[in-house]
C-alpha positions in Angstrom: 136.9 -63.5 43.4 140.5 -62.7 42.3 143.4 -64.8 41.6 145.2 -63.8 44.9 142.1 -63.9 47.3 142.8 -65.0 50.8 141.2 -68.4 50.3 143.7 -69.0 47.5 146.7 -68.1 49.7 146.0 -71.0 51.9 145.8 -73.3 48.8 149.2 -72.0 47.5 151.1 -71.1 50.7 149.5 -73.0 53.5 149.9 -76.7 54.4 147.7 -77.8 51.6 150.2 -77.8 48.9 152.4 -80.3 50.9 149.6 -82.6 51.6 148.7 -82.5 47.9 152.4 -83.1 47.0 152.6 -86.2 49.2 149.3 -87.5 48.1 150.4 -87.0 44.4 153.7 -88.7 44.9 151.9 -91.7 46.5 149.5 -91.9 43.6 152.4 -91.5 41.0 154.4 -94.3 42.6 151.2 -96.6 42.6 150.3 -95.6 39.0 153.9 -96.3 37.8 154.0 -99.7 39.7 150.7 -100.8 38.3 151.8 -99.9 34.8 154.8 -102.2 35.3 152.6 -105.0 36.6 150.3 -104.6 33.6 153.4 -104.9 31.3 154.5 -107.9 33.2 151.1 -109.5 32.8 150.9 -108.7 29.0 154.4 -110.2 28.6 153.3 -113.5 30.2 150.4 -114.1 27.9 152.2 -115.2 24.7 155.0 -117.5 24.1 158.5 -116.4 24.8 159.4 -116.8 21.1 156.8 -114.2 20.2 158.1 -111.6 22.7 161.8 -112.2 21.6 161.0 -111.5 17.9 162.8 -108.3 17.0 160.0 -107.0 14.9 157.5 -107.4 17.9 160.0 -105.9 20.4 160.7 -103.0 17.8 157.1 -102.1 17.3 156.0 -102.4 21.0 159.2 -100.5 22.2 158.6 -97.8 19.6 155.0 -97.4 20.9 156.0 -97.3 24.4 158.7 -94.6 24.0 156.4 -92.6 21.6 153.9 -92.5 24.4 156.7 -91.5 26.9 158.4 -88.8 24.6 154.9 -87.6 23.4 153.0 -87.4 26.8 156.1 -87.1 28.9 157.5 -84.2 26.9 154.1 -82.6 26.9 153.6 -82.8 30.6 157.2 -82.1 31.4 156.5 -78.5 30.4 153.7 -78.2 33.1 155.9 -80.1 35.6 158.8 -77.8 35.0 156.6 -74.6 35.2 155.0 -75.7 38.3 158.1 -76.9 40.0 160.0 -73.8 39.2 157.2 -71.7 40.5 157.2 -73.4 43.8 161.0 -73.0 44.0 160.7 -69.2 43.1 157.7 -68.7 45.3 155.3 -68.0 42.3 152.0 -69.6 41.4 152.6 -71.2 38.0 149.8 -72.3 35.5 146.6 -72.5 37.5 143.8 -71.6 34.9 143.4 -74.5 32.6 141.8 -77.5 34.5 142.2 -78.3 38.1 145.6 -77.0 39.4 146.4 -76.1 35.7 146.4 -79.8 34.6 145.2 -79.0 31.2 147.7 -76.2 30.5 150.0 -78.4 28.2 146.9 -79.3 26.2 145.9 -75.7 25.8 149.6 -74.8 24.8 149.6 -77.5 22.3 146.3 -76.6 20.6 147.4 -72.9 20.5 150.7 -73.9 18.8 149.0 -76.2 16.2 146.5 -73.6 15.3 149.2 -71.2 14.5 150.0 -70.4 10.7 152.9 -72.4 9.3 155.0 -69.5 7.8 157.8 -70.1 5.2 159.7 -66.7 4.4 160.1 -65.8 0.8 163.9 -65.9 1.0 164.0 -69.1 2.8 165.4 -72.4 1.4 161.9 -74.1 1.7 162.9 -77.7 1.5 165.7 -77.4 4.1 163.5 -75.4 6.4 160.7 -78.2 6.2 163.1 -81.1 6.6 165.1 -79.5 9.6 162.6 -80.4 12.5 162.3 -83.9 11.3 166.0 -84.4 10.9 166.7 -82.8 14.3 164.0 -84.7 16.2 164.2 -88.2 14.7 167.7 -89.1 15.9 166.8 -88.1 19.6 163.8 -90.4 19.4 165.8 -93.3 17.9 168.2 -93.5 20.7 165.5 -94.8 23.1 165.6 -98.2 21.3 168.6 -99.2 23.2 167.5 -97.9 26.6 166.3 -100.7 29.1 163.3 -100.0 31.0 163.6 -103.4 32.6 165.7 -106.6 32.2 163.1 -107.5 29.5 161.6 -104.4 28.3 164.0 -103.0 25.8 163.1 -102.3 22.3 166.6 -103.6 20.9 169.0 -105.2 23.2 172.1 -104.5 21.2 175.6 -105.5 22.2 176.8 -102.2 21.0 173.9 -100.3 22.8 175.9 -97.3 24.2 178.0 -97.0 21.0 174.5 -96.9 19.0 173.3 -94.2 21.5 176.4 -92.0 21.0 176.2 -92.4 17.1 172.7 -91.5 17.0 172.9 -88.4 19.1 175.7 -87.1 17.0 173.2 -86.7 14.1 171.1 -84.1 15.9 173.3 -81.2 15.1 172.9 -81.7 11.5 169.1 -81.0 11.8 169.8 -77.9 13.9 172.2 -76.6 11.4 169.6 -77.1 8.7 167.1 -75.1 11.0 169.7 -72.2 11.2 170.4 -72.2 7.4 167.0 -73.0 5.8 165.0 -69.7 7.1 167.7 -67.3 5.9 167.8 -65.6 9.2 170.8 -64.4 11.0 169.3 -65.2 14.5 168.5 -68.9 13.4 172.0 -69.2 12.0 173.7 -67.7 15.0 171.7 -70.0 17.4 172.3 -73.1 15.3 176.1 -72.3 15.1 176.2 -71.9 18.9 174.4 -75.3 19.3 177.0 -77.0 17.1 179.9 -75.5 18.8 178.5 -76.3 22.3 177.6 -80.0 21.2 181.1 -80.5 19.9 182.7 -79.1 23.1 180.8 -81.3 25.4 180.3 -84.5 23.3 183.9 -85.6 23.8 183.6 -85.4 27.7 180.3 -87.1 27.8 181.7 -90.0 25.9 184.8 -90.3 28.0 182.6 -90.2 31.1 180.7 -93.2 29.8 184.1 -95.3 29.6 184.0 -96.1 33.4 180.6 -97.8 33.7 181.3 -99.7 30.2 184.7 -100.8 31.6 183.2 -102.2 34.8 180.6 -104.1 33.0 183.0 -105.0 30.3 180.2 -104.5 27.9 178.3 -101.9 25.8 174.9 -103.5 26.4 172.6 -101.4 28.5 171.2 -104.5 30.3 174.7 -105.8 31.0 175.7 -102.4 32.4 172.8 -102.2 34.8 173.2 -105.8 36.0 177.0 -105.1 36.7 175.6 -102.7 39.4 173.5 -105.4 41.2 174.1 -106.1 45.0 175.0 -103.9 48.0 178.1 -102.8 49.8 178.0 -103.4 53.5 174.4 -104.8 53.1 172.7 -101.5 52.5 174.7 -99.3 50.1 173.8 -100.1 46.4 176.6 -100.9 44.1 175.6 -98.2 41.7 178.5 -96.6 39.7 177.6 -93.2 40.9 179.4 -94.0 44.3 182.7 -95.3 43.1 182.8 -93.1 40.1 181.1 -90.0 41.3 183.9 -87.9 39.6 182.8 -89.4 36.2 179.1 -89.1 37.1 179.7 -85.3 37.7 181.3 -84.8 34.4 178.6 -86.8 32.7 175.8 -84.8 34.3 177.4 -81.6 33.5 178.1 -82.5 29.9 174.7 -83.9 29.1 173.1 -80.7 30.7 175.1 -78.7 28.3 174.0 -81.1 25.3 170.3 -80.4 26.2 170.9 -76.6 25.9 169.1 -75.8 29.2 170.0 -73.2 31.6 173.0 -72.5 32.4 173.8 -73.7 29.0 171.1 -72.3 26.9 173.1 -70.0 24.8 171.7 -71.4 21.5 168.3 -70.0 22.1 169.1 -67.1 24.6 166.0 -64.9 23.9 167.8 -61.7 25.0 170.6 -62.3 22.6 169.6 -64.3 19.4 165.8 -64.1 19.8 165.3 -67.9 20.5 168.1 -68.9 18.2 167.4 -71.6 15.6 163.7 -71.6 16.1 163.3 -67.9 15.6 161.6 -68.2 12.3 159.6 -71.4 12.9 155.9 -71.5 13.8 153.0 -74.1 14.1 154.0 -77.9 14.4 157.7 -77.2 13.1 158.2 -75.0 16.1 156.6 -77.6 18.4 159.0 -80.3 17.2 161.9 -78.1 17.7 160.6 -77.0 21.1 160.0 -80.8 22.2 163.7 -81.5 21.1 164.9 -80.0 24.4 162.6 -82.1 26.4 163.4 -85.2 24.4 167.1 -84.6 25.1 166.2 -84.1 28.7 164.3 -87.5 29.0 167.2 -89.2 27.0 170.1 -87.8 29.0 168.3 -88.5 32.3 167.6 -92.1 31.1 171.2 -92.7 30.1 172.4 -91.3 33.3 170.1 -93.7 35.2 171.4 -96.7 33.2 175.1 -95.8 33.5 175.3 -94.5 37.1 172.2 -95.2 39.2 171.6 -98.9 38.6 168.9 -98.5 36.0 165.8 -100.5 36.9 167.4 -102.2 40.0 165.9 -101.5 43.3 164.6 -103.2 46.5 161.3 -104.9 46.6 158.4 -104.5 46.5 158.2 -101.8 43.8 158.9 -103.4 40.3 161.7 -102.8 38.0 159.7 -100.6 35.7 158.7 -98.2 38.6 162.2 -98.0 40.0 163.6 -97.0 36.6 160.8 -94.4 36.1 161.3 -92.9 39.7 165.0 -92.6 39.1 164.4 -90.9 35.8 162.0 -88.4 37.4 164.5 -87.7 40.2 167.2 -86.7 37.7 164.8 -84.6 35.6 163.6 -82.7 38.7 167.2 -82.1 39.7 167.9 -80.5 36.2 164.7 -78.5 36.7 165.9 -77.3 40.1 169.2 -76.2 38.5 167.4 -74.3 36.0 165.2 -72.6 38.6 168.0 -71.4 40.8 170.9 -70.8 38.4 171.7 -68.1 35.6 172.9 -68.1 32.1 176.7 -68.0 31.5 178.4 -66.4 28.5 179.4 -68.4 25.5 183.1 -68.0 26.1 182.7 -69.4 29.7 180.8 -72.4 28.4 183.6 -73.2 25.8 186.2 -72.8 28.4 184.3 -75.1 30.7 184.0 -77.8 28.0 187.4 -77.6 26.5 189.7 -76.6 29.3 188.0 -78.2 32.3 185.7 -81.0 31.6 187.8 -82.6 28.8 191.0 -82.7 30.9 189.0 -83.9 33.9 187.4 -86.7 31.9 190.9 -87.9 30.6 192.1 -88.0 34.2 189.0 -89.9 35.2 189.6 -92.5 32.5 193.2 -92.9 33.8 191.8 -93.5 37.5 189.3 -96.0 36.2 192.1 -97.8 34.3 194.2 -97.9 37.6 191.2 -99.0 39.6 190.4 -101.9 37.4 194.0 -102.9 37.1 194.1 -103.2 40.9 190.7 -104.8 41.5 190.0 -107.0 38.5 191.7 -110.4 38.6 
C-alpha cells in the first residue's frame, strides 16, 4: 500500500486531521496544566527558606530550562515541519513512529552518528569552541525569564538588562564558527549574521523601553505584574494593546535575530551553502542547528513577558500553563510567517533595520515618554 493510497487521503485531507488537532490541543492544554500543578505541589513540600535559596532555585531552574530547550528544541523541528506541511498542503514527516512523532529522535541519532570532521587547514581550537561559545549565552538568558510568579531561576532586579547583555555574546561564537574552519562560506555566513545582529539589536532594545518604563522595573516578574487587570472588565491590560507599535518593532527585530525566513541570509543555502555551519558535522552541527530554535524559544518567551502578560491569565488554567500556551502561540506565528513568506536580499534587510526599524523605535520611545508624562501622577 503506497504512501498516497486512498485510505491515506482521508487521514491527511479529510475531517480526521481536524479532529486529531482538537484532541491534541485539549491533551496539550491538560498536560501543561498538570505539569504546573505538579510543580506547585513540589514547591509546597519544603520550607520557604529552602526554595528561596539561590543555589536551589538556580539548579532547579537550570534543569527545567535544559529540559525545555533540549526536548522543546528537538520537537520544535517536528512541529515546524508538520505545521508548514499543513499550511503548504503537504504531508510532512509520517514514517518514523505514529504520525511521524519519532522523526526528531531519528534525526538526532543520524546526526550524532556522523563523523566529526576537522579540516586540515582549520584552526582546530577555535572551530571546536565555537558551538559552545555560541550556544551557551542563548541558554544562560533563560535564568531571568519567569515561568510563573515563583518559578524563575534567578529573580534579578536587572533581569531584562541581563538578558540583553547575554544575547549580545552569541555573535562572538558565530564569528568563531565562521573563522575557525577556514572556509569562505562559513566566514561569509558569520559576517552576515554579525551585521544582521548589529542592525536589529538596537531597535530590539529600544522596543523594550516601553514595558520597562510602564513597570518602572527591569525585573521580569515586576513587568508581568504591571500588566495585571482588565480594561472595561474583559480586555487584558497587556502591553501589546497600548504599545502595539512597539510590539511590532520588537517582533520583527527578534525574528531577524533568530535568522529565520525572511531573515535567513546568514545560512541561505542557495547563496552561502548554509553559512557558518557549512564545515560542521556531528554534534557540533547539532549545537549550531539548535541555536536557531533556542533563539526562537528565547525571543518568544521574552515577547510573552514584555507584551502578552507573561504567566497572567483567567482561571482555572494555572500560571505555568498560560505562559506555555502563549509561548506556543508566538512560536506558531513565527512558523506561519516562515511557511508563507520568502527570503529577502541582504541590502533590503539592512535597510529595514537601520532606515525603518531604528527611526520607528526612536519615535516609539518618544510616544511612550509623552504617554507616561500625561498619565503617571
